[in-house]
VODODREN-8797 format. One record per atom (N, C-alpha, C): x, y negated, z negated. Coordinates in steps of 0.1 Angstrom, whole numbers, padded with zeros to 4 digits, always signed. Example, Ala and Ser with C-alpha at 12.3 -4.5 7.8 and 13.67 -1.06 7.14 Angstrom:
// VODODREN-8797
+0132+0057-0078+0123+0045-0078+0132+0033-0078+0128+0022-0071+0137+0011-0071+0129+0000-0079
END
This chain:
// VODODREN-8797
+0113-0110-0155+0122-0121-0155+0116-0133-0148+0105-0132-0140+0100-0143-0133+0096-0155-0142+0090-0152-0154+0086-0162-0163+0099-0170-0168+0110-0162-0170+0122-0169-0174+0127-0179-0164+0127-0174-0151+0132-0183-0140+0123-0196-0139+0110-0194-0140+0101-0206-0140+0104-0215-0151+0108-0210-0163+0112-0218-0174+0124-0227-0171+0133-0221-0164+0145-0229-0160+0141-0241-0151+0132-0238-0142+0128-0248-0133+0121-0260-0140+0115-0257-0151+0108-0267-0158+0116-0275-0169+0128-0270-0171+0136-0276-0181+0150-0280-0176+0155-0291-0181+0169-0295-0177+0180-0288-0185+0176-0282-0196+0186-0275-0204+0179-0265-0213+0183-0253-0213+0176-0243-0220+0186-0232-0225+0184-0227-0237+0192-0217-0243+0186-0204-0239+0194-0194-0234+0188-0182-0229+0197-0170-0233+0191-0158-0233+0198-0146-0235+0198-0138-0222+0210-0134-0217+0210-0127-0205+0224-0121-0203+0226-0113-0193+0239-0107-0190+0248-0118-0184+0261-0118-0187+0270-0128-0182+0270-0128-0166+0267-0117-0160+0267-0116-0146+0255-0122-0139+0245-0126-0147+0233-0132-0142+0232-0146-0146+0242-0152-0151+0242-0167-0155+0246-0175-0142+0237-0183-0137+0240-0190-0125+0251-0201-0127+0251-0207-0139+0261-0218-0142+0269-0212-0154+0279-0205-0152+0286-0198-0163+0293-0209-0172+0290-0209-0184+0297-0217-0194+0304-0208-0204+0310-0214-0214+0317-0207-0224+0307-0198-0232+0311-0186-0234+0303-0177-0242+0303-0181-0256+0291-0184-0262+0291-0188-0276+0290-0175-0285+0284-0165-0280+0283-0152-0287+0282-0141-0277+0289-0130-0279+0288-0119-0270+0289-0106-0278+0282-0096-0273+0282-0083-0278+0279-0073-0267+0280-0060-0269+0277-0051-0258+0263-0052-0253+0254-0059-0261+0240-0059-0258+0235-0073-0252+0241-0084-0257+0236-0097-0253+0247-0107-0253+0245-0117-0245+0254-0129-0245+0246-0141-0247+0250-0151-0254+0243-0163-0257+0251-0174-0250+0244-0181-0241+0251-0192-0233+0242-0204-0233+0248-0215-0230+0241-0228-0227+0241-0230-0212+0229-0231-0206+0228-0232-0192+0223-0246-0188+0230-0253-0179+0226-0266-0175+0224-0265-0160+0212-0264-0155+0209-0262-0141+0214-0274-0132+0219-0271-0120+0223-0281-0110+0212-0279-0099+0213-0289-0090+0203-0288-0079+0205-0276-0070+0218-0272-0068+0220-0260-0060+0216-0247-0067+0217-0247-0080+0213-0235-0088+0198-0234-0088+0191-0246-0089+0176-0245-0089+0171-0239-0076+0178-0243-0065+0174-0238-0052+0176-0223-0051+0187-0218-0057+0190-0204-0057+0180-0196-0065+0176-0202-0077+0167-0195-0086+0153-0195-0079+0149-0205-0072+0136-0205-0065+0136-0193-0055+0147-0192-0047+0148-0181-0038+0147-0167-0045+0153-0167-0057+0153-0154-0065+0138-0151-0069+0131-0161-0073+0117-0159-0076+0109-0154-0064+0111-0159-0052+0105-0155-0040+0108-0140-0037+0120-0136-0041+0125-0123-0037+0121-0112-0047+0114-0116-0058+0111-0106-0068+0101-0096-0064+0092-0100-0055+0081-0092-0050+0070-0089-0060+0070-0096-0071+0060-0093-0081+0046-0097-0076+0036-0089-0078+0023-0091-0073+0013-0093-0085+0004-0102-0083-0008-0104-0092-0020-0099-0085-0027-0090-0091-0039-0084-0085-0051-0091-0091-0059-0097-0082-0071-0105-0085-0083-0097-0081-0091-0092-0091-0104-0086-0088-0114-0097-0088-0122-0098-0077-0132-0109-0076-0125-0121-0068-0116-0118-0060-0108-0128-0052-0117-0136-0042-0128-0130-0038-0137-0137-0028-0147-0147-0035-0148-0147-0048-0157-0155-0055-0152-0170-0055-0161-0179-0059-0158-0193-0058-0146-0196-0068-0146-0190-0079-0134-0192-0088-0122-0183-0083-0125-0171-0079-0115-0161-0075-0106-0166-0064-0112-0172-0054-0105-0177-0042-0096-0189-0046-0100-0197-0056-0091-0208-0061-0079-0202-0069-0082-0191-0077-0071-0185-0084-0061-0180-0074-0065-0173-0064-0056-0168-0054-0048-0179-0048-0054-0191-0045-0047-0202-0039-0037-0208-0048-0040-0209-0061-0030-0214-0071-0018-0205-0073-0021-0192-0073-0010-0182-0074-0001-0182-0062-0007-0183-0050+0001-0183-0038+0010-0196-0038+0004-0207-0042+0011-0220-0043+0024-0218-0052+0023-0210-0062+0034-0207-0071+0043-0196-0066+0041-0192-0053+0049-0182-0046+0048-0167-0052+0037-0164-0059+0034-0151-0062+0028-0143-0050+0031-0130-0050+0024-0122-0040+0011-0119-0047+0000-0120-0039-0013-0118-0044-0021-0107-0037-0027-0098-0044-0036-0088-0038-0050-0092-0042-0058-0096-0033-0072-0101-0035-0082-0091-0032-0090-0087-0042-0100-0077-0040-0114-0083-0040-0123-0079-0031-0136-0084-0030-0146-0073-0025-0159-0075-0026-0169-0065-0022-0168-0063-0007-0165-0073+0001-0165-0072+0015-0151-0076+0020-0144-0068+0027-0130-0071+0030-0129-0082+0040-0137-0083+0050-0136-0094+0060-0140-0107+0054-0150-0107+0045-0154-0120+0039-0143-0124+0029-0137-0115+0022-0126-0119+0013-0115-0126+0021-0111-0120+0032-0101-0126+0040-0105-0140+0045-0118-0141+0050-0122-0154+0055-0122-0165+0045-0128-0163+0033-0130-0174+0024-0116-0178+0018-0107-0168+0017-0094-0172+0011-0085-0179+0022-0086-0175+0034-0079-0181+0045-0084-0195+0047-0096-0198+0044-0101-0212+0045-0095-0221+0035-0089-0216+0024-0083-0224+0014-0068-0225+0015-0062-0215+0022-0047-0214+0022-0041-0215+0036-0030-0222+0036-0023-0223+0049-0016-0209+0052-0024-0200+0058-0020-0187+0060-0008-0186+0069-0006-0195+0078+0006-0195+0087+0019-0195+0079+0019-0201+0067+0031-0202+0059+0031-0193+0047+0019-0187+0044+0018-0179+0032+0013-0165+0034+0011-0161+0047+0005-0148+0050+0014-0137+0044+0027-0139+0043+0035-0128+0037+0033-0126+0022+0026-0135+0016+0023-0134+0002+0009-0128-0001+0001-0125+0009-0013-0121+0007-0015-0107+0012-0023-0100+0005-0029-0088+0009-0043-0087+0004-0052-0079+0010-0066-0078+0007-0070-0064+0005-0080-0061-0004-0085-0048-0005-0100-0049-0009-0107-0039-0005-0121-0038-0008-0124-0032-0021-0133-0038-0029-0135-0033-0043-0149-0037-0047-0156-0028-0054-0169-0030-0059-0169-0026-0074-0174-0036-0082-0174-0034-0097-0181-0022-0101-0191-0018-0094-0200-0007-0099-0195+0007-0094-0184+0007-0087-0178+0019-0082-0165+0022-0087-0163+0034-0093-0150+0038-0099-0142+0045-0089-0130+0039-0085-0121+0046-0075-0107+0044-0080-0098+0050-0072-0083+0048-0076-0078+0035-0072-0082+0025-0079-0079+0011-0076-0064+0008-0075-0056+0014-0083-0042+0010-0084-0032+0019-0077-0037+0029-0070-0027+0039-0065-0017+0033-0055-0020+0022-0048-0011+0016-0038+0000+0008-0044-0001+0004-0057+0009-0005-0063+0018+0003-0074+0030-0001-0074+0039+0004-0084+0037-0004-0097+0036+0002-0109+0034-0006-0121+0045-0017-0123+0057-0013-0119+0069-0023-0121+0068-0035-0111+0060-0034-0101+0059-0045-0091+0048-0055-0094+0040-0052-0104+0028-0060-0107+0030-0069-0119+0028-0082-0118+0030-0092-0129+0018-0092-0138+0006-0091-0133-0006-0092-0141-0018-0087-0133-0029-0084-0140-0042-0081-0134-0051-0092-0139-0059-0098-0129-0069-0108-0133-0083-0104-0129-0092-0104-0139-0106-0101-0136-0114-0113-0136-0118-0117-0124-0126-0129-0122-0140-0125-0116-0147-0116-0124-0159-0111-0119-0171-0115-0128-0183-0115-0123-0194-0118-0131-0207-0117-0123-0218-0116-0130-0231-0116-0124-0233-0128-0115-0238-0126-0103-0239-0138-0094-0252-0145-0097-0251-0158-0095-0264-0167-0096-0274-0163-0085-0269-0156-0075-0279-0151-0064-0287-0140-0069-0284-0134-0080-0291-0122-0085-0299-0124-0098-0304-0136-0099-0311-0140-0112-0323-0131-0115-0329-0125-0104-0341-0117-0106-0337-0103-0111-0324-0100-0110-0320-0087-0115-0313-0088-0128-0320-0086-0139-0315-0089-0152-0305-0078-0157-0303-0068-0149-0293-0057-0152-0279-0061-0148-0278-0072-0140-0265-0075-0134-0254-0079-0145-0258-0086-0156-0248-0089-0166-0242-0076-0172-0251-0066-0175-0246-0053-0180-0237-0046-0170-0242-0045-0157-0234-0038-0147-0221-0044-0143-0221-0058-0142-0209-0065-0138-0200-0070-0149-0206-0078-0158-0199-0085-0169-0194-0075-0179-0201-0064-0181-0196-0054-0191-0191-0042-0184-0199-0034-0177-0195-0022-0172-0184-0023-0162-0185-0033-0153-0175-0036-0143-0161-0039-0149-0161-0048-0159-0149-0052-0166-0144-0040-0174-0152-0033-0181-0148-0021-0189-0141-0011-0180-0146-0008-0168-0140+0002-0160-0126-0004-0154-0126-0017-0152-0113-0023-0148-0103-0022-0159-0107-0025-0171-0097-0024-0182-0092-0010-0184-0102+0000-0184-0098+0014-0186-0088+0019-0175-0091+0015-0162-0083+0019-0151-0069+0013-0152-0068+0000-0156-0055-0007-0158-0047+0000-0169-0053+0004-0180-0046+0010-0191-0041+0024-0187-0049+0031-0179-0045+0045-0175-0033+0044-0165-0033+0033-0157-0023+0031-0147-0010+0026-0153-0011+0015-0162+0000+0009-0168-0004+0003-0181-0002+0009-0193-0007+0004-0206+0001-0009-0210+0011-0013-0202+0018-0025-0206+0015-0037-0196+0005-0035-0188+0002-0045-0178-0006-0056-0184-0002-0069-0183-0010-0080-0188-0023-0081-0181-0034-0083-0188-0047-0084-0183-0053-0097-0186-0058-0105-0176-0064-0118-0178-0079-0116-0175-0087-0119-0186-0101-0117-0184-0108-0131-0185-0117-0134-0176-0124-0146-0175-0138-0144-0180-0143-0150-0190-0156-0149-0195-0164-0162-0194-0168-0168-0206-0175-0180-0205-0175-0187-0219-0177-0200-0219-0178-0207-0231-0190-0202-0239-0189-0200-0252-0200-0195-0260-0200-0180-0262-0191-0173-0255-0191-0158-0256-0189-0153-0270-0181-0160-0277-0178-0155-0291-0190-0156-0300-0200-0164-0298-0212-0165-0306-0224-0165-0296-0227-0154-0290-0237-0153-0280-0251-0157-0284-0254-0156-0297-0268-0159-0301-0269-0171-0310-0258-0177-0315-0259-0188-0324-0252-0200-0319-0244-0199-0308-0236-0211-0303-0244-0219-0293-0252-0228-0298-0260-0236-0289-0253-0249-0284-0255-0253-0271-0266-0248-0262-0262-0236-0253-0249-0232-0254-0245-0221-0245-0253-0208-0247-0258-0206-0259-0265-0194-0262-0278-0192-0253-0282-0203-0247-0294-0202-0238-0291-0194-0226-0278-0193-0223-0274-0184-0211-0279-0170-0213-0280-0166-0225-0284-0152-0228-0298-0149-0223-0306-0159-0219-0319-0157-0213-0318-0149-0200-0306-0149-0194-0304-0142-0182-0297-0128-0186-0305-0119-0190-0300-0105-0192-0290-0103-0203-0290-0113-0213-0280-0111-0224-0266-0113-0219-0263-0122-0210-0250-0123-0203-0239-0125-0213-0241-0134-0222-0230-0137-0232-0227-0125-0241-0237-0118-0244-0236-0105-0252-0227-0095-0245-0230-0093-0232-0222-0083-0224-0208-0088-0222-0207-0101-0220-0193-0106-0218-0185-0104-0231-0191-0106-0242-0184-0104-0255-0180-0089-0257-0189-0080-0252-0186-0066-0253-0173-0063-0244-0172-0069-0233-0161-0067-0225-0148-0073-0231-0149-0084-0237-0138-0090-0245-0133-0080-0255-0142-0075-0263-0138-0066-0274-0132-0053-0269-0137-0049-0258-0131-0037-0252-0117-0039-0247-0114-0051-0242-0101-0054-0238-0092-0055-0250-0096-0062-0260-0088-0064-0272-0084-0050-0278-0094-0041-0279-0092-0028-0285-0085-0019-0276-0083-0022-0263-0076-0013-0254-0061-0012-0257-0056-0023-0263-0042-0023-0265-0034-0030-0254-0040-0033-0243-0033-0040-0232-0029-0054-0236-0018-0059-0232-0014-0073-0234-0025-0082-0227-0032-0091-0235-0043-0097-0229-0043-0113-0231-0050-0119-0222-0054-0133-0224-0068-0134-0219-0076-0141-0228-0091-0142-0225-0093-0157-0223-0099-0161-0212-0102-0175-0209-0117-0177-0207-0122-0187-0215-0136-0190-0215-0138-0204-0210-0142-0205-0197-0144-0218-0191-0158-0224-0195-0158-0237-0195-0171-0244-0197-0179-0243-0184-0190-0251-0183-0199-0251-0171-0191-0255-0159-0193-0247-0148-0186-0248-0136-0194-0254-0124-0207-0255-0126-0216-0258-0114-0215-0272-0110-0213-0282-0119-0214-0296-0115-0201-0302-0111-0190-0295-0114-0176-0301-0112-0171-0296-0099-0167-0305-0090-0161-0302-0077-0145-0302-0079-0138-0299-0068-0124-0298-0070-0117-0311-0073-0124-0323-0071-0118-0335-0074-0121-0340-0089-0127-0331-0096-0131-0334-0110-0119-0338-0118-0108-0332-0116-0096-0335-0124-0090-0349-0122-0095-0356-0112-0090-0370-0111-0093-0378-0123-0106-0377-0128-0110-0385-0140-0112-0376-0152-0112-0363-0151-0114-0354-0162-0102-0345-0164-0096-0346-0176-0084-0339-0179-0086-0326-0187-0080-0315-0184-0082-0302-0190-0078-0303-0205-0086-0296-0213-0083-0294-0227-0085-0279-0230-0076-0274-0237-0076-0260-0242-0080-0260-0257-0089-0252-0261-0093-0251-0275-0093-0237-0280-0092-0235-0293-0092-0222-0299-0106-0215-0297-0107-0203-0299-0119-0195-0297-0130-0200-0307-0143-0200-0302-0155-0203-0310-0155-0217-0316-0150-0226-0308-0150-0240-0313-0158-0249-0303-0160-0245-0291-0167-0253-0281-0180-0246-0276-0191-0253-0275-0203-0247-0270-0210-0256-0259-0203-0266-0254-0208-0274-0243-0196-0280-0236-0198-0285-0224-0187-0291-0216-0186-0285-0203-0180-0293-0194-0178-0288-0180-0163-0288-0176-0160-0281-0166-0146-0281-0160-0148-0275-0146-0138-0279-0137-0139-0275-0124-0133-0261-0122-0137-0254-0112-0131-0241-0109-0116-0242-0105-0113-0253-0099-0099-0255-0096-0090-0256-0108-0096-0264-0118-0088-0266-0131-0087-0252-0138-0098-0244-0138-0097-0231-0145-0087-0222-0138-0086-0223-0124-0076-0215-0117-0062-0219-0121-0060-0232-0123-0047-0237-0127-0043-0232-0141-0053-0231-0150-0051-0226-0163-0047-0211-0162-0054-0204-0154-0051-0189-0152-0037-0187-0147-0033-0195-0136-0020-0194-0131-0009-0197-0141-0012-0207-0149-0002-0211-0160-0001-0200-0170-0012-0194-0174-0011-0183-0183-0003-0171-0178-0004-0169-0165+0004-0158-0160+0019-0162-0159+0022-0174-0156+0036-0179-0156+0042-0180-0169+0034-0182-0180+0039-0184-0193+0034-0174-0203+0037-0161-0201+0031-0151-0210+0034-0152-0224+0046-0157-0227+0050-0159-0241+0041-0168-0249+0035-0178-0242+0026-0188-0248+0012-0184-0248+0008-0176-0238-0007-0173-0236-0011-0159-0241-0002-0150-0242-0005-0136-0245-0012-0134-0259-0022-0126-0260-0029-0123-0272-0038-0135-0277-0042-0143-0268-0049-0155-0272-0063-0156-0264-0073-0161-0271-0086-0165-0265-0086-0180-0265-0089-0185-0253-0088-0200-0251-0101-0205-0245-0106-0216-0249-0118-0222-0243-0114-0234-0236-0120-0236-0224-0115-0246-0214-0126-0256-0210-0124-0269-0213-0133-0279-0207-0124-0290-0202-0130-0301-0197-0123-0312-0192-0130-0325-0197-0122-0334-0202-0127-0347-0208-0125-0359-0199-0136-0366-0198-0136-0378-0189-0127-0389-0196-0118-0395-0188-0109-0406-0192-0098-0402-0202-0097-0389-0204-0087-0384-0214-0073-0385-0208-0063-0385-0217-0049-0385-0213-0045-0370-0209-0037-0369-0198-0033-0356-0194-0022-0351-0203-0024-0338-0208-0014-0332-0217-0010-0319-0209+0003-0317-0208+0008-0305-0201+0002-0292-0207-0002-0283-0199-0008-0270-0204+0002-0263-0213+0015-0264-0209+0025-0258-0217+0024-0262-0232+0022-0275-0234+0020-0280-0248+0007-0275-0254-0003-0275-0246-0016-0271-0252-0017-0256-0256-0010-0248-0248-0010-0233-0252-0004-0231-0265+0006-0240-0269+0013-0238-0282+0003-0240-0293-0007-0248-0291-0017-0251-0302-0027-0240-0304-0028-0231-0295-0038-0220-0296-0033-0208-0304-0039-0204-0315-0034-0193-0323-0036-0180-0316-0028-0170-0319-0030-0157-0315-0042-0151-0321-0050-0144-0313-0063-0139-0318-0062-0128-0328-0069-0128-0339-0069-0117-0348-0084-0113-0350-0087-0101-0348-0101-0096-0349-0105-0096-0364
END
């Protein structure tokens, strides 16, 4: 229900299906049956406040694997900003806490954060501490580190095997849990999409990322795959002059975007599953472009068909 409540907050008038006892502004019932009631809801300021408190009380958690990374910590920050409970996993527990707390006002948000230690190359009972009903989504923000360029096996171990094990563990735990996978621009055409195909010089990284994408699609989990453009040159203030653009799969092979902007796209995908689910989206940012709400951009992305 969280995504429905967020929808109310974004709209001044919305048609909805729900039980009469859960309509905050009860109006005349237009249609009623033992199964569903159709009403017209017009939110007031007081009802918006009540709904916000209801969102905070849901206790839904987003599990972020790779939460200590440069993108992962920004994803955690954006989700906490939207009042999700976030479980952030990283290779080193203390470092994960440190880098995330540097970005978040922990004094006001500590009740929304928990941390766990996790290594992509080790298979453990990752999900045993969470109830499937309490988790909104799983986010995989993992990848071979630029610090390991001399180890060309890292793309296989992390980008493929690590993600594959995460996908399999998620499916075994809850086959209906939404899974958000972050890969890279050019992943759909790892050998022919230039200039991004040059990334394959590092251990075939796009090839292994594509293997993990296919494994997710074939798993049957509800999925969203996000392929960001180049992240290295864009700082957090990149969005001042560069506006995010979402594109269908296999249409973009160059371009930059900031990690903060990608984190905002990930958070938006989780909050709007009806618009993002079953889609592969490529993300860049354009200099001097007009800002277009992500909600509208998601509508233009087709559902992926293998």
